[in-house]
C-alpha positions as CSV (number, residue, x, y, z in Angstrom):
1,M,-77.9,85.7,-10.5
2,T,-76.0,83.6,-12.1
3,K,-77.8,80.7,-13.9
4,Y,-75.9,77.0,-14.1
5,I,-76.3,74.6,-17.2
6,G,-75.4,71.6,-18.0
7,I,-75.1,69.8,-21.6
8,L,-74.8,66.6,-22.4
9,T,-74.8,64.3,-26.1
10,A,-76.8,61.4,-26.7
11,G,-77.3,59.0,-29.4
12,G,-74.7,58.2,-31.9
13,D,-72.2,60.8,-32.8
14,S,-72.6,63.4,-35.7
15,P,-70.2,65.7,-37.3
16,G,-71.0,68.9,-35.7
17,L,-71.5,68.0,-32.1
18,N,-68.3,69.9,-30.7
19,A,-69.4,72.8,-32.7
20,A,-72.7,73.2,-30.9
21,I,-71.1,72.3,-27.6
22,R,-69.0,75.2,-28.6
23,G,-71.9,77.5,-29.3
24,V,-73.8,77.2,-26.6
25,G,-70.9,77.1,-24.3
26,K,-69.1,80.5,-25.4
27,A,-72.7,82.2,-25.7
28,V,-73.6,81.6,-22.1
29,I,-70.3,82.4,-20.5
30,N,-69.1,85.3,-22.8
31,H,-72.4,87.1,-23.5
32,Y,-74.7,85.8,-20.6
33,G,-72.1,85.4,-17.9
34,M,-73.4,82.1,-16.7
35,Q,-71.8,78.9,-15.8
36,I,-72.0,75.4,-17.9
37,I,-70.5,71.9,-16.9
38,G,-70.4,68.9,-19.2
39,F,-72.2,65.7,-18.5
40,R,-70.2,62.7,-19.7
41,D,-72.0,59.7,-22.1
42,G,-74.9,61.0,-22.6
43,F,-78.1,60.5,-20.0
44,R,-75.8,57.8,-18.3
45,G,-73.8,60.4,-17.2
46,L,-76.0,62.3,-16.0
47,M,-77.2,59.5,-13.8
48,E,-73.9,58.7,-12.3
49,N,-73.2,62.4,-11.9
50,R,-69.8,62.0,-13.9
51,T,-68.9,66.0,-15.0
52,M,-66.7,67.6,-17.4
53,R,-65.7,71.1,-16.4
54,L,-66.0,73.5,-19.6
55,D,-64.7,76.8,-19.6
56,G,-62.6,78.9,-22.2
57,G,-59.4,76.1,-22.2
58,E,-62.0,73.5,-23.0
59,L,-64.2,75.0,-25.4
60,S,-61.2,76.2,-27.1
61,G,-59.9,74.3,-31.0
62,I,-62.7,71.9,-31.0
63,L,-65.3,73.9,-33.5
64,T,-63.3,71.6,-36.4
65,R,-63.1,67.8,-34.5
66,G,-65.3,65.7,-35.2
67,G,-67.4,63.2,-32.2
68,T,-68.4,64.8,-29.0
69,I,-65.6,66.0,-26.4
70,L,-68.3,65.0,-24.0
71,G,-68.3,61.3,-25.5
72,T,-71.7,59.6,-25.8
73,S,-74.3,56.6,-25.3
74,R,-77.9,55.7,-26.1
75,D,-78.8,55.1,-22.7
76,K,-82.5,56.0,-21.7
77,P,-83.1,57.7,-18.7
78,H,-86.2,55.5,-18.0
79,R,-84.7,52.0,-19.4
80,M,-80.9,52.0,-18.1
81,P,-79.4,49.3,-17.5
82,V,-77.8,49.3,-14.1
83,G,-76.1,45.9,-13.0
84,D,-78.0,42.5,-14.6
85,K,-81.2,45.3,-14.6
86,T,-82.7,47.3,-16.5
87,L,-84.0,50.4,-14.3
88,D,-86.3,53.2,-14.6
89,M,-83.3,55.6,-13.3
90,T,-85.2,59.6,-14.6
91,D,-85.6,60.3,-10.7
92,V,-82.0,59.6,-10.1
93,I,-81.1,62.2,-13.0
94,A,-83.8,64.4,-11.2
95,G,-82.1,64.5,-7.9
96,H,-78.5,64.9,-9.6
97,Y,-80.0,67.9,-12.2
98,H,-81.0,69.6,-8.3
99,D,-78.2,68.9,-6.6
100,R,-76.1,70.6,-9.2
101,H,-78.4,73.7,-8.5
102,L,-78.9,73.6,-13.1
103,D,-81.2,75.6,-14.2
104,A,-81.4,74.4,-17.3
105,L,-80.0,71.2,-19.1
106,V,-78.8,71.0,-22.9
107,C,-79.4,67.7,-24.7
108,L,-78.5,67.4,-28.0
109,G,-79.3,64.3,-29.9
110,G,-81.6,62.9,-32.0
111,G,-85.3,61.5,-32.5
112,G,-84.4,59.3,-29.4
113,T,-82.9,61.8,-27.6
114,Q,-85.5,64.0,-28.0
115,K,-88.0,61.8,-26.4
116,N,-85.9,61.4,-23.3
117,A,-85.7,64.8,-23.0
118,R,-89.5,64.9,-22.9
119,R,-89.7,62.9,-20.0
120,L,-87.3,64.7,-17.9
121,M,-89.6,67.9,-18.7
122,E,-92.1,65.9,-17.4
123,K,-90.0,65.3,-14.1
124,G,-90.0,69.0,-13.9
125,L,-86.6,69.8,-15.1
126,N,-86.0,72.7,-17.5
127,V,-84.6,70.9,-20.7
128,I,-83.8,72.7,-24.3
129,T,-82.5,69.9,-27.0
130,L,-80.6,70.7,-30.7
131,P,-81.5,68.4,-33.3
132,K,-78.7,66.5,-34.3
133,T,-78.4,63.3,-36.6
134,I,-77.0,62.8,-40.1
135,D,-80.1,61.2,-41.2
136,N,-82.2,64.7,-41.3
137,D,-84.9,62.9,-39.6
138,V,-85.7,64.9,-36.7
139,A,-89.3,66.3,-36.9
140,K,-89.9,70.4,-37.0
141,T,-86.3,71.5,-38.2
142,D,-85.5,71.9,-41.7
143,T,-82.3,70.3,-41.6
144,T,-80.3,68.7,-38.4
145,F,-76.4,69.5,-37.6
146,G,-74.5,66.1,-38.8
147,F,-76.5,65.6,-42.4
148,D,-74.5,67.9,-44.7
149,T,-71.1,66.2,-43.7
150,A,-72.3,63.3,-44.0
151,L,-74.4,63.9,-47.4
152,G,-70.8,65.2,-48.4
153,I,-69.2,61.8,-47.7
154,A,-71.9,59.9,-49.3
155,T,-71.5,61.6,-52.3
156,E,-67.5,60.9,-52.8
157,A,-67.9,58.0,-52.3
158,I,-70.6,57.8,-55.0
159,D,-68.0,59.4,-57.0
160,R,-65.1,57.4,-56.4
161,L,-67.5,54.1,-57.2
162,H,-67.9,55.5,-60.8
163,S,-64.7,54.6,-62.0
164,T,-64.7,51.1,-60.9
165,A,-68.1,50.6,-62.0
166,H,-66.7,52.0,-65.4
167,S,-64.2,50.3,-65.9
168,H,-65.5,46.6,-65.3
169,H,-68.8,46.9,-66.4
170,R,-70.6,46.6,-63.1
171,I,-73.5,47.0,-60.5
172,I,-72.2,48.9,-57.8
173,V,-74.1,48.9,-54.8
174,V,-73.7,51.5,-52.1
175,E,-75.3,51.2,-48.9
176,I,-76.0,54.3,-47.3
177,M,-77.6,55.1,-44.3
178,G,-81.2,55.5,-42.8
179,H,-83.3,53.2,-41.8
180,K,-86.4,55.0,-41.7
181,A,-86.0,58.3,-43.4
182,G,-84.3,58.0,-47.2
183,W,-82.3,61.9,-47.2
184,L,-79.4,60.9,-47.1
185,A,-79.5,58.2,-49.8
186,L,-81.5,60.1,-52.3
187,G,-79.5,63.4,-51.6
188,A,-76.4,61.3,-52.3
189,G,-77.7,59.6,-54.9
190,I,-78.6,62.9,-57.0
191,A,-75.5,64.7,-56.2
192,G,-73.4,61.9,-57.5
193,G,-75.2,60.9,-60.1
194,A,-76.7,56.9,-59.0
195,D,-78.7,55.2,-61.6
196,V,-80.9,54.0,-59.2
197,I,-81.5,55.1,-55.6
198,L,-83.9,52.7,-52.9
199,I,-85.2,54.6,-49.9
200,P,-87.5,53.4,-47.6
201,E,-90.6,55.9,-47.9
202,I,-91.3,54.3,-51.6
203,P,-91.4,50.3,-51.6
204,Y,-89.3,48.8,-54.7
205,E,-89.8,46.3,-57.2
206,V,-86.8,44.2,-57.9
207,E,-88.0,43.4,-61.8
208,S,-87.9,47.1,-62.2
209,V,-84.4,48.0,-61.1
210,A,-83.3,45.6,-63.5
211,E,-85.1,46.6,-65.9
212,A,-83.6,49.9,-65.5
213,I,-80.1,48.4,-65.6
214,R,-80.3,46.2,-68.8
215,E,-81.8,49.1,-70.4
216,R,-78.7,50.5,-70.0
217,S,-77.2,48.0,-70.8
218,R,-79.2,48.4,-74.4
219,N,-77.9,52.2,-74.9
220,G,-74.2,51.4,-74.4
221,K,-74.0,51.5,-70.6
222,P,-72.8,48.5,-69.6
223,F,-72.5,49.7,-65.7
224,S,-74.9,51.3,-62.9
225,I,-74.5,52.9,-59.8
226,V,-77.4,51.4,-57.3
227,A,-77.5,53.7,-54.1
228,V,-79.8,52.5,-51.8
229,A,-80.3,53.6,-48.1
230,E,-80.0,50.7,-45.0
231,G,-84.0,50.8,-44.8
232,A,-85.1,50.2,-47.9
233,I,-87.4,47.8,-48.7
234,S,-88.8,45.6,-51.4
235,R,-92.7,46.0,-52.1
236,Q,-93.1,42.3,-51.0
237,D,-91.4,42.5,-47.9
238,F,-93.7,45.6,-47.1
239,E,-96.3,44.3,-47.4
240,A,-95.2,41.4,-45.6
241,Q,-94.8,43.7,-43.0
242,L,-98.3,45.4,-43.5
243,A,-99.8,41.9,-43.0
244,A,-97.7,41.0,-39.8
245,K,-98.9,44.6,-38.0
246,E,-102.4,43.7,-38.9
247,K,-102.5,39.6,-37.7
248,K,-100.6,41.4,-34.4
249,I,-103.4,44.6,-33.9
250,K,-106.0,41.5,-34.1
251,G,-104.2,39.8,-31.3
252,E,-103.4,36.7,-34.0
253,K,-100.8,34.5,-33.8
254,M,-97.8,35.9,-37.0
255,A,-96.1,33.4,-38.8
256,V,-92.7,35.4,-38.5
257,S,-91.9,37.0,-34.9
258,E,-90.7,39.7,-36.5
259,M,-90.2,41.0,-39.7
260,Q,-86.5,41.0,-40.1
261,Y,-84.6,41.8,-43.4
262,A,-81.0,41.2,-42.1
263,D,-78.0,41.8,-45.5
264,H,-80.9,42.9,-47.1
265,T,-78.5,45.0,-49.7
266,L,-76.4,41.7,-50.2
267,R,-79.5,39.7,-51.6
268,L,-80.7,42.8,-53.8
269,A,-77.3,42.8,-55.3
270,K,-77.4,39.2,-55.3
271,K,-81.1,39.0,-57.2
272,L,-79.7,41.9,-59.4
273,E,-76.7,39.8,-61.1
274,L,-79.5,37.4,-61.5
275,L,-82.1,39.2,-63.2
276,T,-79.3,41.6,-65.8
277,G,-76.4,38.9,-66.0
278,L,-74.3,41.6,-64.8
279,E,-71.3,41.2,-61.8
280,A,-72.8,43.1,-58.5
281,R,-70.2,44.2,-56.1
282,V,-71.7,45.7,-53.0
283,T,-69.8,48.8,-50.6
284,I,-71.2,49.6,-47.2
285,L,-70.3,52.9,-46.2
286,G,-71.3,52.7,-42.2
287,H,-69.9,54.5,-39.9
288,L,-67.6,56.6,-42.7
289,Q,-70.3,58.9,-42.7
290,R,-70.6,59.7,-39.1
291,G,-66.7,60.6,-38.8
292,G,-64.0,63.3,-39.3
293,T,-64.1,67.4,-39.7
294,P,-67.9,68.5,-39.7
295,S,-68.7,70.2,-43.4
296,A,-68.6,74.1,-43.1
297,A,-72.4,73.9,-43.4
298,D,-72.4,72.0,-40.1
299,R,-70.1,73.9,-38.3
300,L,-72.5,77.1,-39.3
301,L,-75.8,75.8,-38.5
302,A,-74.6,74.4,-35.1
303,T,-73.4,77.7,-34.1
304,R,-76.7,79.2,-35.3
305,L,-78.8,76.7,-33.2
306,G,-76.2,77.0,-30.0
307,T,-76.0,80.4,-29.9
308,A,-80.1,80.7,-30.5
309,C,-80.1,77.9,-27.7
310,A,-78.0,80.7,-25.2
311,D,-80.7,83.3,-26.0
312,L,-83.8,81.4,-25.4
313,I,-81.7,80.0,-22.2
314,N,-81.7,83.5,-20.8
315,Q,-84.8,84.3,-21.4
316,G,-86.1,81.3,-19.4
317,H,-88.2,79.4,-22.5
318,Y,-87.5,76.1,-21.7
319,G,-89.5,72.5,-23.1
320,V,-88.3,73.1,-26.6
321,M,-85.8,72.2,-29.5
322,V,-83.6,74.7,-30.9
323,A,-84.9,74.3,-34.8
324,A,-83.2,75.6,-38.0
325,K,-85.8,78.3,-39.9
326,G,-84.3,79.2,-43.1
327,D,-81.1,81.4,-41.3
328,G,-83.0,81.6,-38.7
329,T,-84.0,79.6,-35.9
330,R,-87.3,79.3,-33.8
331,A,-88.1,77.2,-30.6
332,V,-90.7,74.3,-31.5
333,K,-91.9,72.5,-28.1
334,L,-90.8,69.2,-27.4
335,E,-94.2,67.5,-27.8
336,K,-94.4,68.6,-31.1
337,V,-91.2,66.8,-32.2
338,A,-91.2,64.0,-29.4
339,G,-91.9,60.4,-31.6
340,K,-92.1,62.1,-34.2
341,I,-89.6,61.2,-38.1
342,K,-89.2,63.7,-40.8
343,T,-89.3,61.4,-43.8
344,V,-89.3,62.4,-47.4
345,P,-92.9,63.1,-48.8
346,P,-93.6,61.1,-51.8
347,D,-93.9,64.6,-54.3
348,H,-91.0,65.8,-52.0
349,P,-88.7,68.4,-54.8
350,W,-85.7,65.9,-54.4
351,V,-88.1,63.1,-55.4
352,E,-89.3,64.7,-58.9
353,S,-86.2,65.9,-59.8
354,A,-84.1,62.8,-59.5
355,R,-87.3,61.4,-62.0
356,R,-87.1,64.2,-64.6
357,V,-82.9,63.1,-65.0
358,G,-83.9,59.6,-65.5
359,T,-83.2,58.2,-62.1
360,N,-84.8,55.0,-61.1
361,L,-86.5,55.2,-57.7
362,G,-87.5,51.6,-57.7
363,D,-91.4,51.7,-58.3
């Protein structure tokens, strides 16, 4: 009997989403004779039963397009705003899944999507996920689609900023996405020749950064590029966070309700100005890193994962994420992925390479 497949994209947009939709869609239609329907705007569209027809015509010409033709949202099935309330809508979603006589639901997304997909799996839905995020922080996969494109954009930005830093004898601080994982800042920093790279996994001493910049000035290089992940944190703030967490665990009243460090990059730039005597300028790349045409590598990866997903559906293999493994793929159980995060190990080869070429990592 013909299988009926649903597909959605959730979380932040990312280059390669359309390539993945196309990979899944064309493989299930052309190779396996299945039918596929898209749900608009992530889990909200599934809850509201808003769909988009996906056939050969809709899947044609989207390989090179950024964003997602299905639209996306950050709504969670178990905590979804409905009117003036926030409700658990997993049963409603499960009802629409069964009403549509779906055999499987494909969810494209990052860490949050993996957790939400697992919740639906526990409601009895046949779920398969694909790992998407520019942060490259989804567990149990070599890489995620979207990362390579963002890496290229961030690297090009650093390349372009070198000339301004050199011409004006300035410190240029470039903020790159990455709240909890520093893959993007580390990779772009190395590829772009940044003099300092600060990532969440390695708390930094601002004096160490300043001394590295002063040493460059003493050696006749009165400019520096600092690549900083948005989630980078100073050693002092890191220790304050640990103390706050310990107090919360013990049930003590915290001096600070939540450790928030807004405008971290701007404050870092001001400190470096004071400590080095050089002007500092901040460039925040923001959503530029997520937009535009996906790279060839991301198109290839998304297509590989998408077609492998179709194979798993044909085999009736559900409750898994399709992970990249070398040049191939592997199916990883969702319980091994959901709630996990892939951070940069302190001894990762990228970290070691950065140190060997003289990059300061703030420690």
